[in-house]
Structure formats: structure tokens, C-alpha cells
ZAMARGU-4260 file (C-alpha; in steps of 0.2 Angstrom, whole numbers, plus 5000, padded with zeros to 4 digits):
<rodrens>
0) 5377/5625/5575 | 5383/5610/5566 | 5391/5605/5549 | 5383/5588/5546 | 5391/5574/5537
5) 5387/5574/5518 | 5386/5557/5510 | 5395/5552/5494 | 5387/5558/5478 | 5386/5545/5465
10) 5392/5547/5447 | 5380/5542/5433 | 5386/5530/5420 | 5383/5530/5401 | 5382/5513/5399
15) 5573/5430/5433 | 5577/5445/5445 | 5578/5462/5437 | 5594/5472/5435 | 5598/5484/5450
20) 5606/5501/5445 | 5617/5509/5458 | 5619/5528/5459 | 5629/5539/5471 | 5644/5533/5481
25) 5642/5536/5500 | 5632/5533/5516 | 5628/5546/5529 | 5619/5548/5545 | 5601/5555/5544
30) 5586/5556/5555 | 5571/5552/5544 | 5562/5536/5548 | 5548/5537/5535 | 5548/5523/5522
35) 5541/5514/5508 | 5543/5497/5515 | 5543/5496/5534 | 5550/5479/5537 | 5546/5467/5551
40) 5558/5470/5566 | 5568/5458/5577 | 5554/5454/5590 | 5552/5436/5584 | 5556/5424/5591
45) 5553/5432/5608 | 5568/5429/5620 | 5567/5428/5639 | 5572/5445/5647 | 5591/5449/5647
50) 5596/5435/5635 | 5602/5432/5618 | 5602/5418/5604 | 5613/5414/5590 | 5606/5410/5573
55) 5588/5409/5579 | 5574/5402/5568 | 5555/5407/5566 | 5559/5425/5561 | 5556/5433/5544
60) 5574/5437/5544 | 5588/5423/5540 | 5603/5424/5552 | 5620/5418/5545 | 5638/5419/5550
65) 5652/5407/5557 | 5657/5419/5571 | 5639/5424/5574 | 5623/5433/5571 | 5607/5433/5581
70) 5595/5441/5592 | 5598/5450/5609 | 5585/5456/5621 | 5587/5472/5632 | 5598/5469/5646
75) 5608/5454/5638 | 5626/5451/5640 | 5630/5461/5624 | 5628/5477/5635 | 5618/5485/5621
80) 5608/5501/5622 | 5589/5500/5624 | 5581/5494/5607 | 5574/5508/5597 | 5560/5497/5590
85) 5552/5485/5602 | 5564/5476/5615 | 5575/5466/5604 | 5588/5469/5591 | 5599/5459/5579
90) 5618/5457/5583 | 5631/5455/5569 | 5649/5449/5572 | 5665/5447/5563 | 5666/5449/5544
95) 5652/5436/5540 | 5638/5440/5552 | 5622/5444/5542 | 5603/5445/5542 | 5593/5444/5526
100) 5576/5443/5520 | 5565/5445/5504 | 5556/5461/5501 | 5543/5465/5488 | 5546/5482/5479
105) 5538/5492/5465 | 5548/5500/5452 | 5557/5516/5458 | 5572/5523/5466 | 5576/5517/5484
110) 5587/5520/5499 | 5590/5508/5514 | 5589/5514/5532 | 5591/5506/5549 | 5596/5510/5567
115) 5614/5504/5572 | 5626/5505/5587 | 5642/5497/5592 | 5643/5487/5608 | 5646/5498/5623
120) 5659/5487/5631 | 5672/5491/5618 | 5677/5506/5607 | 5680/5495/5592 | 5668/5497/5577
125) 5662/5485/5564 | 5655/5493/5548 | 5639/5487/5540 | 5637/5483/5521 | 5620/5483/5513
130) 5616/5472/5498 | 5601/5470/5487 | 5600/5455/5476 | 5618/5453/5479 | 5624/5470/5473
135) 5632/5481/5486 | 5622/5497/5490 | 5637/5510/5492 | 5651/5507/5504 | 5650/5500/5522
140) 5645/5513/5535 | 5652/5513/5552 | 5642/5515/5568 | 5654/5523/5580 | 5643/5527/5594
145) 5637/5515/5608 | 5620/5524/5607 | 5608/5519/5592 | 5608/5532/5578 | 5599/5531/5561
150) 5609/5528/5545 | 5603/5529/5527 | 5612/5525/5511 | 5614/5540/5500 | 5618/5528/5486
155) 5602/5524/5478 | 5595/5508/5470 | 5584/5509/5455 | 5572/5494/5454 | 5566/5493/5436
160) 5552/5480/5439 | 5540/5475/5452 | 5545/5459/5461 | 5553/5451/5476 | 5571/5456/5481
165) 5584/5449/5494 | 5589/5462/5506 | 5605/5458/5516 | 5615/5468/5530 | 5631/5461/5535
170) 5647/5466/5545 | 5664/5467/5537 | 5678/5467/5550 | 5685/5450/5555 | 5686/5446/5574
175) 5675/5448/5589 | 5668/5465/5584 | 5649/5467/5586 | 5636/5479/5578 | 5618/5480/5584
180) 5605/5483/5571 | 5586/5487/5572 | 5572/5495/5562 | 5577/5492/5544 | 5567/5501/5531
185) 5568/5502/5512 | 5564/5520/5507 | 5556/5526/5491 | 5566/5542/5485 | 5555/5557/5483
190) 5558/5567/5467 | 5553/5583/5475 | 5568/5583/5487 | 5578/5589/5472 | 5565/5602/5467
195) 5564/5611/5483 | 5578/5621/5491 | 5586/5612/5506 | 5579/5626/5518 | 5561/5624/5513
200) 5549/5621/5527 | 5530/5621/5528 | 5524/5635/5540 | 5514/5632/5556 | 5495/5634/5553
205) 5490/5652/5553 | 5477/5664/5544 | 5488/5668/5530 | 5481/5680/5516 | 5475/5671/5501
210) 5483/5680/5486 | 5475/5680/5469 | 5482/5667/5457 | 5476/5665/5439 | 5467/5648/5436
215) 5479/5638/5425 | 5472/5636/5407 | 5479/5619/5404 | 5487/5605/5414 | 5505/5604/5419
220) 5517/5595/5408 | 5531/5589/5420 | 5536/5589/5438 | 5550/5602/5434 | 5537/5615/5429
225) 5522/5618/5441 | 5506/5626/5435 | 5509/5639/5449 | 5519/5642/5466 | 5507/5644/5480
230) 5510/5662/5485 | 5508/5660/5504 | 5518/5643/5506 | 5529/5642/5491 | 5523/5624/5487
235) 5523/5618/5469 | 5505/5615/5462 | 5501/5606/5446 | 5485/5606/5437 | 5482/5587/5435
240) 5465/5585/5426 | 5454/5595/5414 | 5437/5591/5406 | 5445/5588/5389 | 5453/5573/5396
245) 5437/5563/5392 | 5426/5567/5377 | 5409/5572/5383 | 5414/5575/5401 | 5409/5591/5410
250) 5423/5587/5423 | 5437/5575/5427 | 5444/5573/5444 | 5451/5561/5457 | 5438/5551/5467
255) 5438/5554/5486 | 5449/5558/5501 | 5447/5540/5508 | 5453/5533/5491 | 5471/5533/5485
260) 5473/5541/5468 | 5491/5537/5466 | 5498/5519/5463 | 5512/5511/5473 | 5526/5521/5465
265) 5517/5537/5460 | 5519/5533/5441 | 5501/5533/5438 | 5485/5540/5445 | 5466/5538/5442
270) 5453/5551/5439 | 5434/5549/5437 | 5425/5558/5422 | 5407/5566/5425 | 5400/5552/5413
275) 5406/5539/5425 | 5422/5532/5416 | 5439/5531/5424 | 5455/5538/5416 | 5473/5533/5419
280) 5486/5546/5419 | 5505/5547/5419 | 5511/5553/5435 | 5527/5562/5428 | 5519/5572/5414
285) 5500/5572/5419 | 5495/5566/5402 | 5480/5554/5399 | 5485/5536/5394 | 5473/5530/5381
290) 5466/5513/5385 | 5453/5502/5376 | 5438/5507/5386 | 5425/5520/5381 | 5434/5536/5373
295) 5450/5529/5379 | 5445/5525/5397 | 5450/5510/5407 | 5440/5495/5401 | 5428/5487/5414
300) 5428/5501/5427 | 5412/5512/5428 | 5404/5523/5441 | 5406/5518/5459 | 5416/5502/5455
305) 5428/5506/5470 | 5445/5505/5462 | 5459/5502/5474 | 5478/5501/5469 | 5488/5486/5474
310) 5499/5491/5488 | 5516/5486/5480 | 5513/5482/5462 | 5510/5499/5452 | 5502/5490/5437
315) 5488/5482/5447 | 5471/5489/5452 | 5456/5480/5461 | 5438/5484/5457 | 5421/5477/5456
320) 5405/5481/5446 | 5396/5498/5448 | 5388/5499/5465 | 5395/5482/5470 | 5394/5465/5463
325) 5398/5447/5469 | 5415/5447/5459 | 5430/5458/5462 | 5443/5459/5448 | 5462/5463/5446
330) 5467/5473/5431 | 5484/5476/5424 | 5482/5494/5419 | 5497/5493/5407 | 5492/5477/5398
335) 5474/5477/5401 | 5474/5459/5407 | 5460/5455/5419 | 5459/5441/5432 | 5447/5437/5446
340) 5452/5443/5463 | 5438/5436/5473 | 5422/5427/5468 | 5408/5426/5480 | 5394/5420/5468
345) 5392/5404/5478 | 5398/5407/5495 | 5387/5422/5499 | 5370/5417/5492 | 5372/5401/5502
350) 5374/5411/5517 | 5362/5425/5513 | 5349/5421/5500 | 5347/5436/5489 | 5365/5442/5491
355) 5370/5452/5475 | 5383/5465/5480 | 5399/5464/5490 | 5406/5482/5492 | 5412/5496/5503
360) 5399/5508/5498 | 5411/5520/5489 | 5422/5526/5504 | 5431/5511/5511 | 5448/5503/5507
365) 5459/5488/5512 | 5472/5486/5526 | 5488/5495/5522 | 5496/5479/5515 | 5481/5475/5504
370) 5478/5459/5513 | 5461/5461/5522 | 5445/5468/5515 | 5429/5473/5524 | 5413/5472/5514
375) 5394/5475/5516 | 5384/5462/5508 | 5368/5468/5500 | 5353/5463/5489 | 5349/5469/5472
380) 5338/5483/5480 | 5352/5488/5492 | 5345/5480/5508 | 5359/5476/5519 | 5361/5457/5523
385) 5377/5457/5533 | 5395/5462/5535 | 5411/5451/5531 | 5429/5452/5532 | 5440/5443/5518
390) 5458/5438/5517 | 5466/5440/5500 | 5481/5429/5505 | 5470/5414/5509 | 5455/5419/5498
395) 5444/5415/5513 | 5430/5424/5522 | 5437/5427/5540 | 5422/5433/5549 | 5403/5437/5546
400) 5390/5447/5555 | 5371/5445/5551 | 5362/5462/5548 | 5350/5457/5562 | 5365/5460/5574
405) 5364/5478/5571 | 5345/5480/5567 | 5347/5479/5548 | 5352/5497/5547 | 5362/5501/5531
410) 5380/5507/5535 | 5385/5523/5527 | 5401/5514/5522 | 5414/5501/5528 | 5433/5501/5529
415) 5448/5492/5536 | 5460/5499/5549 | 5477/5500/5541 | 5484/5487/5552 | 5471/5474/5546
420) 5466/5470/5564 | 5449/5479/5564 | 5435/5482/5552 | 5426/5498/5554 | 5408/5500/5548
425) 5400/5517/5550 | 5382/5520/5553 | 5374/5537/5551 | 5364/5536/5567 | 5369/5539/5585
430) 5365/5521/5591 | 5376/5511/5580 | 5388/5525/5575 | 5405/5521/5569 | 5412/5505/5577
435) 5427/5494/5577 | 5426/5475/5576 | 5439/5462/5576 | 5440/5452/5560 | 5428/5439/5568
440) 5415/5452/5573 | 5416/5444/5591 | 5415/5461/5599 | 5414/5480/5595 | 5420/5497/5601
445) 5410/5513/5598 | 5422/5526/5591 | 5410/5540/5588 | 5391/5542/5588 | 5385/5543/5570
450) 5395/5545/5554 | 5405/5560/5550 | 5419/5564/5537 | 5434/5554/5543 | 5448/5542/5538
455) 5458/5528/5545 | 5476/5532/5547 | 5492/5525/5555 | 5499/5533/5571 | 5518/5537/5573
460) 5520/5520/5583 | 5509/5510/5571 | 5492/5514/5580 | 5476/5513/5570 | 5468/5530/5572
465) 5451/5536/5566 | 5453/5554/5562 | 5436/5562/5562 | 5426/5578/5562 | 5417/5576/5578
470) 5404/5590/5579 | 5395/5582/5593 | 5410/5581/5605 | 5411/5593/5620 | 5426/5602/5612
475) 5419/5601/5594 | 5436/5596/5586 | 5443/5586/5573 | 5449/5572/5584 | 5461/5556/5582
480) 5453/5541/5591 | 5464/5526/5594 | 5454/5511/5586 | 5461/5498/5598 | 5458/5508/5615
485) 5446/5522/5611 | 5458/5535/5619 | 5458/5551/5609 | 5466/5569/5607 | 5460/5585/5598
490) 5468/5591/5582 | 5459/5606/5576 | 5444/5616/5582 | 5428/5615/5571 | 5421/5631/5577
495) 5436/5643/5576 | 5426/5658/5582 | 5408/5663/5588 | 5395/5659/5575 | 5408/5651/5563
500) 5411/5633/5556 | 5417/5624/5541 | 5417/5607/5533 | 5432/5596/5531 | 5438/5580/5522
505) 5452/5569/5529 | 5465/5558/5521 | 5475/5546/5531 | 5482/5537/5516 | 5501/5541/5518
510) 5503/5523/5525 | 5522/5524/5521 | 5523/5540/5532 | 5515/5534/5548 | 5509/5548/5560
515) 5502/5560/5548 | 5485/5565/5539 | 5479/5578/5527 | 5464/5589/5530 | 5455/5599/5516
520) 5443/5612/5522 | 5428/5621/5513 | 5411/5629/5515 | 5416/5640/5530 | 5403/5652/5536
525) 5398/5664/5550 | 5380/5666/5555 | 5374/5660/5538 | 5386/5672/5529 | 5397/5661/5516
530) 5411/5662/5516 | 5416/5668/5533 | 5421/5686/5531 | 5435/5684/5544 | 5448/5672/5538
535) 5453/5658/5550 | 5469/5648/5550 | 5461/5632/5544 | 5450/5639/5530 | 5451/5635/5512
540) 5467/5625/5512 | 5476/5609/5514 | 5483/5606/5531 | 5496/5592/5536 | 5493/5587/5554
545) 5504/5576/5565 | 5494/5562/5573 | 5501/5565/5591 | 5494/5576/5605 | 5501/5593/5603
550) 5508/5588/5586 | 5512/5599/5571 | 5499/5607/5560 | 5507/5614/5544 | 5499/5624/5530
555) 5502/5616/5513 | 5492/5626/5500 | 5476/5636/5498 | 5462/5628/5488 | 5457/5644/5480
560) 5438/5642/5481 | 5426/5649/5494 | 5408/5650/5491 | 5408/5644/5473 | 5419/5628/5475
565) 5407/5619/5464 | 5394/5623/5450 | 5376/5622/5453 | 5376/5604/5445 | 5392/5598/5452
570) 5393/5606/5469 | 5398/5590/5478 | 5412/5586/5466 | 5419/5604/5469 | 5423/5599/5487
575) 5441/5598/5488 | 5442/5580/5495 | 5461/5580/5496 | 5470/5563/5495 | 5488/5560/5499
580) 5500/5547/5491 | 5507/5532/5501 | 5524/5541/5503 | 5517/5558/5507 | 5525/5566/5492
585) 5509/5571/5483 | 5492/5578/5488 | 5478/5579/5475 | 5463/5591/5478 | 5449/5597/5468
590) 5446/5616/5464 | 5437/5627/5451 | 5446/5643/5458 | 5429/5650/5464 | 5423/5653/5446
595) 5406/5644/5448 | 5412/5632/5435 | 5417/5614/5435 | 5431/5607/5446 | 5448/5599/5440
600) 5461/5591/5451 | 5477/5599/5456 | 5492/5591/5464 | 5504/5598/5477 | 5522/5590/5477
605) 5531/5590/5494 | 5549/5585/5499 | 5551/5571/5511 | 5559/5582/5526 | 5542/5591/5529
610) 5537/5575/5538 | 5550/5577/5552 | 5541/5572/5568 | 5539/5584/5583 | 5541/5581/5602
615) 5522/5585/5605 | 5515/5580/5621 | 5497/5587/5622 | 5482/5580/5632 | 5475/5563/5628
620) 5457/5560/5633 | 5456/5542/5641 | 5444/5530/5633 | 5426/5529/5638 | 5422/5515/5650
625) 5421/5498/5641 | 5404/5492/5637 | 5402/5473/5639 | 5396/5463/5624 | 5379/5456/5624
630) 5377/5437/5627 | 5362/5427/5630 | 5359/5411/5641 | 5344/5401/5639 | 5335/5396/5655
635) 5321/5384/5659 | 5310/5379/5644 | 5293/5371/5649 | 5279/5364/5639 | 5261/5358/5644
640) 5250/5354/5629 | 5246/5370/5620 | 5256/5381/5632 | 5274/5384/5634 | 5286/5396/5643
645) 5304/5400/5644 | 5317/5411/5653 | 5333/5418/5647 | 5347/5429/5655 | 5356/5443/5646
650) 5374/5447/5651 | 5370/5466/5650 | 5353/5475/5652 | 5343/5472/5637 | 5326/5472/5629
655) 5320/5456/5621 | 5306/5451/5609 | 5301/5434/5600 | 5300/5430/5582 | 5293/5415/5573
660) 5307/5416/5560 | 5326/5417/5562 | 5338/5432/5559 | 5324/5445/5562 | 5330/5462/5569
665) 5323/5467/5586 | 5315/5483/5579 | 5304/5474/5567 | 5296/5463/5581 | 5282/5468/5592
670) 5279/5453/5604 | 5289/5459/5620 | 5296/5447/5633 | 5294/5452/5652 | 5310/5459/5659
675) 5316/5459/5677 | 5332/5462/5687 | 5335/5478/5678 | 5334/5470/5661 | 5345/5455/5664
680) 5331/5442/5667 | 5318/5439/5653 | 5303/5427/5652 | 5289/5423/5640 | 5273/5412/5641
685) 5266/5406/5624 | 5250/5398/5617 | 5252/5386/5602 | 5239/5380/5590 | 5246/5362/5591
690) 5253/5350/5604 | 5268/5346/5591 | 5286/5352/5594 | 5288/5371/5591 | 5303/5382/5588
695) 5303/5401/5592 | 5317/5414/5592 | 5321/5427/5605 | 5330/5443/5599 | 5338/5454/5612
700) 5345/5472/5610 | 5358/5479/5622 | 5351/5495/5631 | 5368/5502/5630 | 5374/5499/5612
705) 5359/5491/5603 | 5370/5476/5599 | 5358/5462/5595 | 5359/5443/5598 | 5347/5429/5594
710) 5344/5413/5603 | 5334/5398/5598 | 5321/5391/5609 | 5314/5373/5605 | 5298/5367/5614
715) 5296/5348/5614
</rodrens>
């Protein structure tokens, strides 16, 4: 019994610093650590153990102060508690010790948070003041404990425009008084914090009855007035799209779980009409914003053009041509201005003649900071030529991998890990499977055999996780797999009772709430009966899962569709495919309320405190044994008249064949080499039709991973 991966359906196509406004008046101790801008810590420059340094250089932070400011490492003479983040903290002394740095912020309302403690060798305290662009954020707060605690300004800062701002933290008491600081964040204020009662909590996952709710006839008009309150979980649900939003459309809905519907500050969201055009919405009142494209759609975007929001600028969206092109664009959705983000029209055809498409095949995205992209390079007829990684900062290709290295098989999709350290292509076959490569493609790690519904997410300590529906695993679970190590842990059973299963989509896009993912489930059955007549805890709902062993699993909202979640013509688009906003305050999902009609998108709003971490400590499955990469070493090459022979050695057991042309996949060749030494030694004798110099190409495939390498053999 399996619930196999279902690929993406395609949609047809008809052809000076700003003013800062301060609100509130005080600071208070809180425990939340989720943030909109998680800033670089104080680990650079790395100091020797148990030492400190005044006014260090080489950090993203600038240290200043006559009496002193600097870095100290655990065990230093400052007698500091263990650093809450890494092994180093900042120290600030007297009334002029400070650290500052620039931070890029989108328009919105923010608070500033950080860890702080007084020096343990004294009971004296030194309050810390926060400034943004020279304006004080509230009043100084006083860390009275010699243990680190989390402090957050209740005074908020309204940032009216996207840009770079100077953040500064400084102590305020003259004299030899020290405060230790670490883990600074700038937090986007969640509007739903004021719309829920302070005692609201999401309940632990359970088989709660699905009460009847009338399908909302129209969209919501404000965050203050939800379309309905979910009867089981008391969450606020808003209808966010309807077919009338685009003339001639049978449905309009958000795109996909792996894609972010909401922009950097949640003021805008995107949805796709059944005719293939993209609509822009106001995130506060759910109204369509008319643009200059077809019937008011965004101009230039059509079909699977892969729109990706800029990570910090809420006015910018990146996209390419339908089903991929050699140019990627950046559009300001407010002004309509379009610029070129990346132009591969010269570089890629030079590398791969026939290159015509550079895309992610509809399911990928960038690193969390928007710097690194992973692309498939394809011809006009969608033949895969290779894979590349690209750096938006330098506008350079970082790494490239010829399709011959993976047998020419077309990936199901390709995406970047949130950290930007790994690119993750996913092949829908057991041999290639879903793999993680470093940016230069110098090695790979098999994460899962085949390709299933999944997403890449950030763990609570910054890990890159592949959260995946692993029907083939021994435990048949939705699992979280550490991309860097291969270690994993189970999150939720895929076969909740005998004869039963369900399908699920996963969204790990809450990049500013690390440690969480959203699972939306559909198509449950029991022994061919759909839906399963016995309701299970995970059926037909949105579940918020904590990405740690034994972590929380919280019910968010029922999707209100069972057997008829899509019409006969739009069944795929009725799959709920929930996607979560970067700050976790919003989840958007599709539903037709089980009426056999067309789906629309619905949004759930959540307060920030539902993301409070647990002390989970469940079982972690260690990574599988590492598989060494394939490397080839050419041995003896001999030539006598019309005959020649050569040998080569492979670093791991492999099979080898020869080709007359370069960059040929192993599977397309038939002329085998003779293998010995358990597949490590390979030889071949050849006959030529001339006594002139000849060149052949040996192509080998690893027995364990099917990784392919080619080596050039020249006969004099």
C-alpha cells in the first residue's frame, strides 16, 4: 500500500533614511526567539579559548567605546555564563560601550530582541539602550541576572520603506560596569497577536470531529473579520480568493506548498488563475490589485514562470518565462518596473549547445536569504543538459554538473537548502533519488530514494532539513532528514491504521520561525474506501509540526474537503497544498468545501506565541554509512599500429563503457570494459581503422549510487 508522489500539474496559458515611528514606552523580558531578521552572532573573529578582545575587527558588527566594548569567549576573565548562541558574546562597558551594524528591513512594525546578562563577579548592572537609525527604541532595559535571559522591546518601531537601517545596542552607566550581549534579532510584529486572546493555544494533534461550516460566499474584507472561526480549533480563517477575481477563470488560488505566496512583510500575496495569469492581492483586505496585464493581472508573468518573492523587499518578485527561459527578471509589483535579474543567453549555450531553459521545474526556490539559486538547464524539447548553482550577489555561476553525471535523467525538480550550502535536485527514481550537493557539485548525499512530496526547512538550530513523505521507509513516516548529515527522525505516521493511508503536502517556508513546518493532508482512504470512514488525527487538516525529535504536533484548521477536494477537471488544484508565510503568521490552503466544485484559497491567521518550542527529545536515526564519491584514474595506455589498449581504476566498484563522443551517459552506451578486482580495475582493447592518433572516452557508473564520471583516453 502506497500513496505515491504526484507531480505538479501545469496550468495552460491563454496567450535618505526613512522616518522611524516609535510606539509604546517600555521593555520587558520575554522568551520568544523567532524573528524577521536573525542577525549574525558574535562568533567572528574566532578568539582563542578563554580569551577576550577589545574593539575587534572582521565582524559584521562595529564595536565602539572609550572604556571598552568587544568580544569574549567562554571561560574568559569576564567570568561570563556560557554563550546562548555559539561560544562567544559581545561585552559592553560604561556608558559608551556599543555594537552596531546595518540591517535590511521591509516596511512593517518591529521589535528588537537579544540575550543579555550582567557580569557574574559583581551585582552591579549596566542597562542597555537600543537605537535604530539614531532613534531610541523605548527606554534602557536592565539585565539583573548573571544568567542569560531573553529581552524584547515592547516599544515598537514602524519602518515605512524598504531599506538599510543602522541598529545599535549600547550600555548607559558610567564606570567599570559590564553587560554581556548575544543573539540579536529584529522581530516583525504579528497583527494576530492582538486578534487572539492571550490564552489561545493550538491543541495537540488529535482526531477531532469536523463540524459543518457553510462555505463562505465571498472573500473576507479585513483581518478583523474572518470568514469563519474553525469550530474545532478556534482559529481565524479568511477566504482569500474566488473565481471572479480574474475574468474568464474557473478558479484562482495560490500556487504550491513549496512556493511562498506572501511577500516579505505579508502586505501582498500571489495567486494563479486557471487561465494561467497571476493576480496580486492586498494582504490586509484580500482585494485584487489591478495591474496592467491581461484582465488586470501582473504583466509578464504567465503559467509556470516560477515567481519568487524577494526575501526582504516586499515590492519585488523574481520570475522567468513560462516553463523556463534563459533570462530571469525582477519586477516591482507596485510600479511595474522590470529589470533583468540574470541573463544566461550567452554563458549557457556556450557550455551546453541547445540550452534554452533555466528553471526549477515549478517546485523549487532560493536559499532563505535569496542569494543562491539552483537551476535545471534544458533544451527546447525539455531534454536535461545539466544543473547549475548561481549566486545573485556576484551574478556568477558557482557550480555546474553535466547531465551525463546522472545518466541524463530529468529531475522532478530542483531547489536550494535554506542555508544556501546545498542544492537539492530530486529524481523520481530509486537510483538517483533526492540528493544534496554542495554548490560546486563535488560530491552528493542520497537523502531518500525517489522523489516524494517534501520541502526544505530550517531546523531549530539552523539545520537544513528535508521534510518528506517517506512511504518506502521501514516506519512509513513523514520524516525530517538532516541535509548535511543524513540523520533523521520521524514526525507522523503515513499509515495511521491497518489498510489506511493519506497524501500530504509540506511547507517549510517559515524561514523566520526556524524549527517548524506545515503539513496539509488529503485523499485519505481505507482499503479503497475514500474517505476513510474512521477519522484519524492527521486527516483533512493543517498541522504545525516542530522539527525536533519528539517535538510538538499541533492542529491548526480543518480543510473541509474529503473525497471531493477538487472537481473532475481541476482535481489536482483542489489539493490543499498549504503554504506558510516567512514569519509563520499566515497559512494559505485550497479548498472547495467538498462540493465537487472549483477550489479557492483560504488563509489562517495565527499569533506568534503558538511557535513556543518544546523540550522534545525523541529518537534520532543515525545517518546511513557514507558512500564514497566516484573518481577515475587512467592507467597504462598502449598503441601498436591499428590496435590499442588501456586500463583505468575506479575509486569505488563501478561499471564502465566506452564512447566515441564526450559527455555521453553510461546507460546510452553498449561497448563494455572488462572489470576485475570487484569492479575497481577496468581494461579495454580496441581496433582502429587508422594508425593516426585517436581519442576515446571511458564512462563509468558507481554500483552504489549510479554517479557517473568520464575520463579522456588519448592514443598516440
